[in-house]
N, C-alpha and C positions, 0 to 999 in steps of 0.2 A: 434260438430254436435248434441250431446245429448241435449245441452242447446237450440239450435235452434229448435230441434224437439219438445221439451216440450213447448217452448214459442210461436212457430209459427205454431202449428199443424193445425189450422183452417184458416190460411192465404191463400191468392191467390198464385198461382204458381210463378208469376212474383216477388212477395215480397220474397218468399223463395229463388228464384234464386239469387236475388240481395244480400240477406243476406249471402248466401254461397259465392258469389264472393267477398263480402266485408270483411267477418270475417274469413272464413275458408281457402279459397284458398290462401290468402297472407301468412298464416302460413305454408302451404304446399310448397309454392314457395320461402320462405325466403332464400336468398343466393343460389337459385337453379342454377344460372348461373355458380357458382363456385363449388357447391356441387351437382353433378348430378350422381345419383346411376347408376351403370352399371350391377349389378347382377340382374337377373330376379326376385328373391324373394323380393329384395328391391324395385324394380320398381313396382311390384304387390302390395306391402304393401301400397305404396303411391296412386296408382291408385284405390285401394280398397276403400279408403276414398271418392274419387270422385264418385265411383259407388254407395256407400251408400247415398251420397248426392243427386245423381240423383233420387234414389228411394224416398227420402224424398221430393224433390222438386216436383216430379210428383205425389206423393201420391200413387204410384203403388208399393206395397210390395208383390205382387204375385210371387210365386216361378217360374212360367213358363213365366213371363214377360221378354222380351229381354232387358237387360240393355244397350246393344249396340244401340238398336233402340231408347231407351229413351235418351241416350247421343246425338244421332244424332238429335232427335226432339228438344232437348233443345239447340242445337248448342254450346255445350261445347267441345272444342278440348281436346284431351288427354293431360295430364299434361306433358308427355314426349315430346310432340311436342312443348308445350309452353316453356319447359326448353331448347330445341334446339334453338328456336328463340331467347330466352334471352341470351344464350351463344354467339350466333353470333352477337347480338346487342352490347354486352359488348366488344367483340373483335373488332368490327368495331369502336366503340367509342375510344378504346385504340389506334387503328391505326391512327385515325384522331386527337388525342390529346385531346379529350373531356373528357377523363377519365384517371386518374393518375395511370396507371398500367405499371410497367416496362416491356418494350417489346424489349429492346436493345439486348437481348440474342437471339432473333429470327432471323433466316437467311432466306432471300428470295431465292426462287428456282433459280438455274442457268440454267435450261434447256431452250433450244431455240425453243420449240414448240409453235404453235400459241395460245395454251390455257394456257401458263405459266405465263401470266400477273397476277401480284399480288398474286402469290402463295408462300407458305412458306415451308421450309423443316420441316418435323415432327421430333421433338426431339427424340433421342434414348431413349428407355425405357427398363429397366431391370426387372421391376416389373409390375404386373397388375394395382396396385394402380397408378403408374405414367402413364402408358399407357392410362388409362381412366381418368386422371386428366384434368384440364381445358385446358392447352395449347395443348397437343397432340390431344385430342379429338376435340377441337374446330378448330384446324388447318386442321384436316381431313375434317371436315364439310366445312370450309372456302374454301379449295382447290377444293371442288366439286361444288361450286357455279359458275354460269356463270359470265363472266367478267362484264356484264352489272349490275349485283347486286352489285359487289364489288366497282363499280365506282359511286354508288349513292351519290348524293350531300349532303343529310341530313339523319339523323337517321330515320326520318319518311319515307322518300323515300326508304331507305334501308329495313326497316321493311316490307313495303308493297311489295317490289320486292321479298324478300325472302319468304314471305308468299305465293306468287304465285308459286314459284319453289319448295317449300318443300311439 
């Protein structure tokens, strides 16, 4: 961010936003589907980078400026929301065989309720690290999705349907 701030100080807002989305956000989101922090201070550290970027993009460094409003104006979703969507897309690709992730250890739910289609049992966790790791946390998200999302034909359809429900 410091480099972009020095080099693009006098550029238009759209150029700054595109540079943030191209150079900084990919670093923040690298492997984010698998590494998703669950502790509040870790989440805040990552979100803090985006908040600084929003001030840089908008050129508004005033202390009383609402960063939340600036984020909304720039239409930048929170990074935690983007990580959630990425996790679900990776899981959906693994289920459809488009991604080579071993899922044979996952068990489908055996309950006979009308909302049990395509649900999985959440693996037992003894530690917080495992409880918040990829499979348990993603299965909780997956099980909360409507059946229509889970039955999407393509990854693009799935992404658009979950974006609507999240």
